[in-house]
MDTraj code that builds the backbone (N, CA, C; nanometers):
import mdtraj as md
import numpy as np

residues = "MET ILE ILE ARG PHE SER GLY TRP TYR SER ARG GLY LEU CYS ASP GLU LEU PRO ASN PHE THR PHE VAL PHE GLY ASP ASN LEU LEU GLY PHE GLY LYS GLY GLY GLN ALA ILE ILE ARG GLY ALA SER ASN ALA TYR GLY VAL PRO THR LYS ARG LYS PRO ALA MET THR PRO GLY SER PHE PHE VAL GLU GLY ASN GLU SER ASP LEU ASP ALA VAL LEU ASN SER LEU GLY GLY LEU TRP ASP ILE LEU GLU GLU ARG GLY THR VAL ILE ILE PRO VAL ASN LYS MET GLY ASP VAL SER LEU GLY LEU GLU ARG ALA GLU LEU ARG GLU ARG ALA PRO SER ILE TYR ASN THR ILE VAL HIS HIS VAL GLU GLU MET ALA ASP ALA PHE GLY SER PHE THR ALA GLN ASP ALA ASP GLU ILE ARG ASN TRP PHE GLY ARG".split()
xyz = np.array([
    [3.4585, -0.5558, 2.8080],
    [3.5126, -0.4870, 2.8864],
    [3.4109, -0.3758, 3.0184],
    [3.4219, -0.3631, 3.1259],
    [3.3818, -0.3230, 3.2128],
    [3.3925, -0.1804, 3.2544],
    [3.2911, -0.0850, 3.2134],
    [3.3262, 0.0038, 3.2501],
    [3.2413, 0.0986, 3.3733],
    [3.3370, 0.1331, 3.5137],
    [3.2386, 0.1160, 3.6094],
    [3.2393, 0.2994, 3.6428],
    [3.0835, 0.3197, 3.6192],
    [3.0890, 0.4494, 3.5879],
    [3.0020, 0.5552, 3.6989],
    [3.0689, 0.6533, 3.7225],
    [3.0045, 0.7043, 3.8678],
    [2.9506, 0.8682, 3.8173],
    [2.9381, 0.8846, 3.6946],
    [2.8764, 0.9954, 3.6330],
    [2.6968, 0.9596, 3.6498],
    [2.6902, 1.0520, 3.5673],
    [2.4877, 1.0598, 3.5629],
    [2.4930, 1.0270, 3.4569],
    [2.3652, 0.8981, 3.4628],
    [2.3465, 0.8775, 3.3303],
    [2.1983, 0.9473, 3.2939],
    [2.2249, 0.9489, 3.1266],
    [2.1089, 1.0560, 3.0483],
    [2.0774, 0.9534, 2.9097],
    [1.9385, 1.0141, 2.8426],
    [1.9883, 0.9867, 2.7202],
    [2.0519, 0.9990, 2.6245],
    [2.0844, 1.1184, 2.6439],
    [2.2113, 1.1896, 2.5484],
    [2.2859, 1.0667, 2.5761],
    [2.3776, 1.0569, 2.6735],
    [2.4903, 0.9754, 2.6428],
    [2.4269, 0.8892, 2.5908],
    [2.3558, 0.7955, 2.6186],
    [2.3260, 0.6270, 2.5576],
    [2.3290, 0.6451, 2.4230],
    [2.2322, 0.7725, 2.3709],
    [2.2335, 0.7718, 2.2164],
    [2.3645, 0.8288, 2.1594],
    [2.5064, 0.8706, 2.2055],
    [2.6129, 0.9207, 2.2120],
    [2.6850, 0.8127, 2.2022],
    [2.6944, 0.7187, 2.2767],
    [2.7836, 0.5776, 2.2541],
    [2.6782, 0.4603, 2.2367],
    [2.6625, 0.4496, 2.1410],
    [2.5110, 0.3505, 2.0644],
    [2.5667, 0.2037, 2.0819],
    [2.6909, 0.2352, 2.0921],
    [2.7724, 0.0469, 2.0930],
    [2.8153, -0.0073, 2.2409],
    [2.7462, 0.0809, 2.3451],
    [2.8023, 0.0607, 2.5026],
    [2.6852, 0.0132, 2.5097],
    [2.6592, -0.0598, 2.6682],
    [2.5213, -0.1431, 2.6785],
    [2.5461, -0.0331, 2.8440],
    [2.4189, 0.0159, 2.8460],
    [2.4388, 0.1265, 3.0053],
    [2.3467, 0.0160, 3.0758],
    [2.3890, -0.0438, 3.1835],
    [2.3338, -0.0935, 3.2917],
    [2.2586, 0.0149, 3.4052],
    [2.1346, -0.0528, 3.4134],
    [2.0566, 0.0030, 3.5480],
    [1.9954, -0.0576, 3.6033],
    [1.9581, -0.0023, 3.7321],
    [1.8727, -0.0718, 3.8214],
    [1.7263, -0.0628, 3.8041],
    [1.6681, -0.1933, 3.7837],
    [1.5278, -0.2546, 3.7235],
    [1.4429, -0.2616, 3.8064],
    [1.3255, -0.2755, 3.7494],
    [1.2167, -0.3237, 3.8348],
    [1.1540, -0.4417, 3.7515],
    [1.0552, -0.5694, 3.8575],
    [1.0126, -0.6694, 3.7494],
    [0.9681, -0.6019, 3.6509],
    [0.8671, -0.4923, 3.6836],
    [0.7568, -0.4675, 3.5874],
    [0.7777, -0.3843, 3.4920],
    [0.9710, -0.3449, 3.5065],
    [1.0134, -0.3259, 3.3577],
    [0.9524, -0.1610, 3.3457],
    [0.8670, -0.0430, 3.4791],
    [0.7864, 0.0579, 3.4522],
    [0.9022, 0.1387, 3.5038],
    [0.8859, 0.2768, 3.4672],
    [0.8998, 0.3886, 3.5576],
    [1.0728, 0.4566, 3.5053],
    [1.0477, 0.5161, 3.5379],
    [1.2228, 0.6254, 3.4891],
    [1.2658, 0.6956, 3.5758],
    [1.2737, 0.6532, 3.7270],
    [1.3463, 0.7156, 3.8301],
    [1.4757, 0.6623, 3.8402],
    [1.5683, 0.7382, 3.8904],
    [1.7234, 0.7175, 3.8738],
    [1.7954, 0.7049, 3.8164],
    [1.8278, 0.5561, 3.7848],
    [1.9551, 0.4984, 3.6650],
    [1.8067, 0.5168, 3.5470],
    [1.7063, 0.4446, 3.6225],
    [1.6038, 0.4282, 3.5019],
    [1.5623, 0.5199, 3.4104],
    [1.6224, 0.6387, 3.4067],
    [1.5763, 0.7651, 3.3558],
    [1.6058, 0.7334, 3.2071],
    [1.7083, 0.6229, 3.1635],
    [1.7496, 0.5793, 3.0461],
    [1.7015, 0.4950, 2.9934],
    [1.5961, 0.4448, 3.0603],
    [1.4751, 0.3271, 3.0012],
    [1.4305, 0.3921, 2.8486],
    [1.4162, 0.2347, 2.7877],
    [1.3896, 0.2937, 2.6284],
    [1.4881, 0.3035, 2.5365],
    [1.6191, 0.3348, 2.5498],
    [1.7115, 0.3252, 2.5042],
    [1.7746, 0.2062, 2.4713],
    [1.7396, 0.2043, 2.3218],
    [1.8032, 0.1049, 2.2782],
    [1.9301, 0.0238, 2.3134],
    [2.0167, 0.0713, 2.3704],
    [2.1308, 0.0312, 2.4408],
    [2.1093, 0.0322, 2.5944],
    [1.9912, 0.0643, 2.6708],
    [1.9908, 0.0399, 2.8445],
    [1.9316, -0.1375, 2.8567],
    [2.0046, -0.1709, 2.9729],
    [2.0138, -0.2756, 3.0099],
    [1.9598, -0.2800, 3.1211],
    [1.8088, -0.3129, 3.2121],
    [1.7495, -0.3552, 3.3265],
    [1.8125, -0.4423, 3.3999],
    [1.8792, -0.4575, 3.5380],
    [1.8920, -0.5557, 3.6265],
    [1.7876, -0.5788, 3.7532],
    [1.7125, -0.6177, 3.7328],
    [1.5893, -0.5574, 3.8315],
    [1.6642, -0.5799, 3.9468],
    [1.6221, -0.4512, 4.0451],
    [1.6251, -0.4734, 4.1840],
    [1.5356, -0.4369, 4.2642],
    [1.4360, -0.4943, 4.2271],
    [1.3174, -0.4534, 4.3354],
    [1.1633, -0.5147, 4.2070],
    [1.0920, -0.5047, 4.2699],
    [0.9363, -0.5555, 4.2312],
    [0.8966, -0.5024, 4.1258],
    [0.8570, -0.3762, 4.2164],
    [0.7713, -0.2874, 4.1486],
    [0.8570, -0.0950, 4.1468],
    [0.7967, -0.0106, 4.1155],
    [0.8825, 0.1214, 4.1285],
    [0.7930, 0.2257, 4.2121],
    [0.8205, 0.1242, 4.3099],
    [0.7255, 0.2093, 4.3802],
    [0.8355, 0.1617, 4.5632],
    [0.7361, 0.2426, 4.6984],
    [0.8341, 0.2655, 4.8186],
    [0.7488, 0.1897, 4.9445],
    [0.6563, 0.0807, 4.8585],
    [0.5769, 0.0238, 4.9761],
    [0.6609, -0.0758, 4.9625],
    [0.6037, -0.1662, 5.0965],
    [0.7018, -0.3022, 5.1660],
    [0.7166, -0.4151, 5.0502],
    [0.5684, -0.4130, 4.9695],
    [0.5918, -0.5262, 4.8284],
    [0.6788, -0.4877, 4.7102],
    [0.7240, -0.3552, 4.7509],
    [0.8172, -0.3000, 4.6050],
    [0.9409, -0.3575, 4.5821],
    [0.9973, -0.4344, 4.7297],
    [1.1270, -0.4826, 4.7887],
    [1.1810, -0.6046, 4.7581],
    [1.2816, -0.6550, 4.7032],
    [1.3192, -0.7991, 4.7111],
    [1.3682, -0.7983, 4.8595],
    [1.3805, -0.9551, 4.8770],
    [1.3186, -0.9874, 5.0042],
    [1.4361, -1.0810, 5.0264],
    [1.5462, -1.0759, 5.0905],
    [1.6576, -1.1623, 5.1715],
    [1.5707, -1.3148, 5.1647],
    [1.6759, -1.4144, 5.1006],
    [1.5762, -1.5033, 5.0943],
    [1.4665, -1.6164, 4.9549],
    [1.4620, -1.5223, 4.9151],
    [1.3310, -1.5117, 4.7644],
    [1.3856, -1.5517, 4.7011],
    [1.3743, -1.6751, 4.6587],
    [1.3944, -1.7700, 4.5373],
    [1.3850, -1.6686, 4.3719],
    [1.3152, -1.6161, 4.4108],
    [1.2626, -1.5794, 4.2506],
    [1.3094, -1.4379, 4.1864],
    [1.3233, -1.3449, 4.3695],
    [1.3962, -1.2644, 4.3334],
    [1.5087, -1.2516, 4.2790],
    [1.6235, -1.3652, 4.3048],
    [1.7406, -1.4079, 4.2951],
    [1.7315, -1.4641, 4.1649],
    [1.6440, -1.5238, 4.1551],
    [1.6169, -1.5998, 3.9797],
    [1.6183, -1.5067, 3.9160],
    [1.5562, -1.3937, 3.9530],
    [1.5299, -1.2746, 3.8035],
    [1.6689, -1.1927, 3.8009],
    [1.7652, -1.1670, 3.8884],
    [1.8913, -1.1403, 3.9004],
    [1.9837, -1.1710, 3.8245],
    [1.9641, -1.3414, 3.8713],
    [2.0704, -1.4177, 3.7909],
    [2.0682, -1.4322, 3.6395],
    [1.9214, -1.4014, 3.6096],
    [1.8706, -1.4614, 3.4658],
    [1.9308, -1.3165, 3.3836],
    [1.9132, -1.1885, 3.4347],
    [1.9491, -1.0647, 3.3639],
    [2.0809, -1.0956, 3.3954],
    [2.1692, -1.1233, 3.4688],
    [2.2842, -1.0641, 3.4552],
    [2.3668, -1.2047, 3.3776],
    [2.2828, -1.3264, 3.3181],
    [2.3233, -1.4229, 3.2593],
    [2.3222, -1.2672, 3.1138],
    [2.2428, -1.2237, 3.0801],
    [2.2291, -1.1381, 2.9599],
    [2.3819, -1.0778, 2.9371],
    [2.3726, -1.0136, 3.0778],
    [2.5411, -0.8835, 3.0395],
    [2.6283, -1.0134, 3.0119],
    [2.6664, -1.1241, 3.0773],
    [2.7850, -1.2399, 3.0324],
    [2.7497, -1.2448, 2.8644],
    [2.6667, -1.2607, 2.8289],
    [2.6226, -1.2852, 2.6808],
    [2.6838, -1.1695, 2.5948],
    [2.6222, -1.0383, 2.6375],
    [2.6765, -0.8844, 2.6217],
    [2.8403, -0.9147, 2.5659],
    [2.8907, -0.9434, 2.6943],
    [3.0053, -0.9601, 2.6803],
    [3.0815, -1.0062, 2.6041],
    [3.0476, -1.1047, 2.6158],
    [3.0921, -1.2384, 2.4993],
    [3.1075, -1.2144, 2.3888],
    [2.9976, -1.1229, 2.3427],
    [3.0202, -1.0830, 2.2325],
    [3.0610, -0.9933, 2.1933],
    [3.1936, -0.9563, 2.2955],
    [3.2909, -0.8224, 2.2658],
    [3.2159, -0.6974, 2.2657],
    [3.1274, -0.6791, 2.3727],
    [3.0688, -0.5858, 2.4376],
    [3.1225, -0.5075, 2.5064],
    [3.1096, -0.3422, 2.5049],
    [3.1520, -0.2733, 2.6567],
    [3.0358, -0.2498, 2.7346],
    [3.0612, -0.3045, 2.8483],
    [2.9153, -0.2638, 2.9540],
    [2.9286, -0.1638, 3.0670],
    [2.8972, -0.0308, 3.0532],
    [2.8477, 0.0148, 3.1621],
    [2.8216, 0.0100, 3.2885],
    [2.8848, 0.0307, 3.4360],
    [2.7954, -0.0227, 3.5505],
    [2.7910, 0.0868, 3.6025],
    [2.7084, 0.1075, 3.6882],
    [2.7152, 0.2412, 3.7498],
    [2.7360, 0.2208, 3.8788],
    [2.8537, 0.3004, 3.9576],
    [2.8975, 0.2930, 4.0885],
    [2.8831, 0.4305, 4.1611],
    [2.9184, 0.4034, 4.2698],
    [2.8767, 0.5463, 4.3549],
    [3.0160, 0.5939, 4.3388],
    [3.0402, 0.6926, 4.4445],
    [3.1709, 0.8062, 4.4384],
    [3.2530, 0.6867, 4.5301],
    [3.2387, 0.5877, 4.5784],
    [3.3122, 0.5704, 4.6712],
    [3.3672, 0.4346, 4.5863],
    [3.2733, 0.4127, 4.4643],
    [3.3790, 0.3016, 4.3727],
    [3.2867, 0.1632, 4.3960],
    [3.1273, 0.1759, 4.4930],
    [3.0320, 0.0785, 4.5296],
    [3.0195, 0.0933, 4.3917],
    [2.9190, -0.0751, 4.3197],
    [2.8342, -0.1112, 4.2646],
    [2.7018, -0.0412, 4.3263],
    [2.6517, 0.0553, 4.2423],
    [2.5461, 0.0940, 4.3124],
    [2.4108, 0.0189, 4.2731],
    [2.4012, -0.0770, 4.1753],
    [2.3110, -0.1204, 4.1240],
    [2.1981, -0.1879, 4.2673],
    [2.1000, -0.1244, 4.2953],
    [2.0036, -0.1612, 4.4191],
    [2.0771, -0.0789, 4.5279],
    [2.1476, -0.0287, 4.5446],
    [2.1601, 0.1000, 4.6474],
    [2.1038, 0.1753, 4.6687],
    [2.0149, 0.2583, 4.5927],
    [1.9679, 0.3632, 4.6249],
    [1.8323, 0.3363, 4.6538],
    [1.7213, 0.3708, 4.5559],
    [1.5989, 0.3267, 4.6196],
    [1.5524, 0.1962, 4.6292],
    [1.6072, 0.0548, 4.5773],
    [1.5828, -0.0688, 4.5867],
    [1.6193, -0.0861, 4.7410],
    [1.7176, -0.0629, 4.8333],
    [1.8056, -0.0771, 4.9347],
    [1.8578, -0.2301, 4.9390],
    [1.9098, -0.2942, 4.8261],
    [1.8779, -0.4218, 4.8578],
    [2.0685, -0.4807, 4.9353],
    [2.1333, -0.3357, 4.9802],
    [2.2387, -0.3940, 5.0871],
    [2.0930, -0.3946, 5.2259],
    [2.0021, -0.3264, 5.2523],
    [1.9966, -0.3995, 5.3864],
    [1.9069, -0.4777, 5.3673],
    [1.8005, -0.4865, 5.2616],
    [1.6764, -0.5905, 5.2587],
    [1.7075, -0.7094, 5.2152],
    [1.7730, -0.7376, 5.1013],
    [1.8500, -0.8727, 5.0688],
    [1.9635, -0.8398, 5.0517],
    [2.1057, -0.8265, 5.1127],
    [2.1950, -0.8601, 5.1212],
    [2.2865, -0.9096, 5.0180],
    [2.2251, -1.0529, 5.0040],
    [2.2829, -1.1814, 4.9251],
    [2.2641, -1.1275, 4.7785],
    [2.0811, -1.1043, 4.7437],
    [2.1281, -1.0810, 4.6141],
    [2.2145, -0.9085, 4.5321],
    [2.2043, -0.8460, 4.6558],
    [2.3667, -0.7413, 4.6231],
    [2.4800, -0.7918, 4.5880],
    [2.5446, -0.8583, 4.6860],
    [2.6135, -0.9462, 4.7207],
    [2.6613, -1.0237, 4.5692],
    [2.5645, -1.0827, 4.5506],
    [2.5441, -1.1460, 4.4216],
    [2.6067, -1.0626, 4.3047],
    [2.4837, -0.9557, 4.2881],
    [2.5210, -0.8613, 4.1713],
    [2.7031, -0.8341, 4.1993],
    [2.6989, -0.7749, 4.2734],
    [2.8993, -0.7200, 4.2973],
    [2.9628, -0.8535, 4.2566],
    [2.9394, -0.9910, 4.3192],
    [2.9767, -1.0320, 4.2585],
    [3.0187, -1.0731, 4.1021],
    [2.9533, -1.0929, 4.0443],
    [2.9244, -1.1166, 3.9000],
    [2.9876, -1.0100, 3.8628],
    [2.9624, -0.8779, 3.8885],
    [2.9808, -0.7504, 3.7855],
    [3.1918, -0.8002, 3.8405],
    [3.2636, -0.8047, 3.9734],
    [3.4006, -0.8294, 3.9903],
    [3.4292, -0.9653, 3.8464],
    [3.3308, -1.0410, 3.8708],
    [3.3772, -1.1579, 3.7592],
    [3.4103, -1.0855, 3.6145],
    [3.3432, -1.0716, 3.5833],
    [3.2872, -0.9700, 3.4840],
    [3.4296, -0.8775, 3.4389],
    [3.4536, -0.8110, 3.5206],
    [3.5768, -0.7178, 3.5261],
    [3.7014, -0.8094, 3.5374],
    [3.6957, -0.9104, 3.5723],
    [3.8343, -0.9805, 3.5752],
    [3.8249, -1.0519, 3.4286],
    [3.7521, -1.0895, 3.3997],
    [3.7275, -1.1745, 3.2789],
    [3.7419, -1.0757, 3.1443],
    [3.7202, -0.9940, 3.1641],
    [3.6999, -0.8332, 3.0165],
    [3.7821, -0.7681, 3.0366],
    [3.8693, -0.7306, 3.1757],
    [3.9036, -0.5726, 3.1949],
    [3.7458, -0.4880, 3.1944],
    [3.8880, -0.3889, 3.2894],
    [3.7579, -0.2950, 3.3580],
    [3.8220, -0.1624, 3.3305],
    [3.7810, -0.0382, 3.3789],
    [3.8505, 0.0993, 3.4448],
    [3.6902, 0.1904, 3.4712],
    [3.7745, 0.2761, 3.5502],
    [3.6446, 0.3919, 3.6224],
    [3.6176, 0.5000, 3.5566],
    [3.5467, 0.5086, 3.5158],
    [3.4906, 0.6783, 3.4529],
    [3.4207, 0.7548, 3.5341],
    [3.5177, 0.8699, 3.5461],
    [3.3989, 0.9503, 3.6510],
    [3.2531, 1.0244, 3.6233],
    [3.3091, 1.0500, 3.4922],
    [3.2240, 1.1273, 3.4135],
    [3.2216, 1.0420, 3.2548],
    [3.1360, 1.1600, 3.1564],
    [3.1362, 1.0655, 3.0170],
    [3.2855, 1.1240, 2.9686],
    [3.3025, 1.2326, 2.9956],
    [3.4902, 1.2729, 2.8880],
    [3.5545, 1.1680, 2.9186],
    [3.5813, 1.1365, 3.0538],
    [3.6711, 0.9994, 3.0878],
    [3.5899, 0.8885, 2.9824],
    [3.4839, 0.8561, 2.9402],
    [3.4989, 0.7122, 2.9106],
    [3.5465, 0.8005, 2.7412],
    [3.4763, 0.9060, 2.6949],
    [3.5239, 0.9546, 2.5374],
    [3.6744, 0.9615, 2.5224],
    [3.7617, 0.9963, 2.6734],
    [3.8848, 1.0218, 2.6283],
    [3.9876, 0.8632, 2.5768],
    [3.9091, 0.7914, 2.6703],
    [3.9562, 0.6058, 2.7224],
    [3.9111, 0.5955, 2.5516],
    [3.8443, 0.5962, 2.4845],
    [3.7465, 0.5506, 2.3613],
    [3.8386, 0.6317, 2.2331],
    [3.9147, 0.7596, 2.2661],
    [3.9435, 0.8427, 2.1596],
    [3.8181, 0.9329, 2.0789],
    [3.6852, 0.9350, 2.1418],
    [3.5774, 0.9718, 2.1002],
    [3.5537, 1.1326, 2.1007],
])
top = md.Topology()
chain = top.add_chain()
for i, resn in enumerate(residues, 1):
    res = top.add_residue(resn, chain, resSeq=i)
    for name in ("N", "CA", "C"):
        top.add_atom(name, md.element.get_by_symbol(name[0]), res)
traj = md.Trajectory(xyz[None], top)
């Protein structure tokens, strides 16, 4: 099951829902706790790389056409497929418009590497089609849906 979540991540929410995997936009260094990465270190947090480094310098961003950037994303998405196939529930961040927000904010993927952003969105849509999905605006909606 995919949950498209437009609420705010917190370490407390990860702890409260330990059987759910919370996906966040990560960097190739696996460092930093800005934005969605505030949950880094939680046992059920899963980073999909959307930047090279946790900085705003030119070399920190993925660029259009870079195969190694795309490969890193595809490898990570493969891990999410594995989690779903093991009957897991995966929480994907979306913005208030419903757009997958992995890479939209700090990583600026839509502007800097739109094909990588589109690849992420395509995989999320395929996962939702294969395993089902719903959208939650806050943690209470998740709790209510799963009877917690």
